[in-house]
C-alpha positions, 0 to 999 in steps of 0.5 A, spaced: 500 500 500 502 506 497 500 512 501 503 517 497 505 522 503 498 523 506 501 523 513 504 530 512 499 536 512 500 541 507 501 546 513 504 545 520 501 547 526 494 549 524 488 545 527 486 543 520 493 539 520 491 536 526 485 533 524 488 531 517 493 527 521 487 524 525 483 522 519 489 520 515 491 515 520 484 512 521 483 511 514 490 507 513 487 503 519 481 502 515 485 500 509 489 495 513 483 492 517 480 491 510 486 487 507 486 483 514 479 481 514 479 479 506 485 475 506 489 480 502 496 477 502 502 482 504 507 484 499 514 483 500 518 489 503 523 492 498 530 489 497 535 495 498 541 495 493 546 493 498 542 487 500 542 485 493 549 485 492 550 479 498 552 473 494 549 466 495 543 469 498 536 470 495 535 477 497 536 480 490 532 474 487 525 476 484 520 471 485 
């Protein structure tokens, strides 16, 4: 799931910014709950370029 910078409000310190953070957090939690209840599998985390250089490990291999 890509949130795309929704957790950072446009203006810091305003009352609207606090409300935006709370609503965004609630929305992200609802998406996570929906994925959990529907059985959507979690995606693999990104392999860093450094970890992909490790010899003899499957960290850099795509499945």
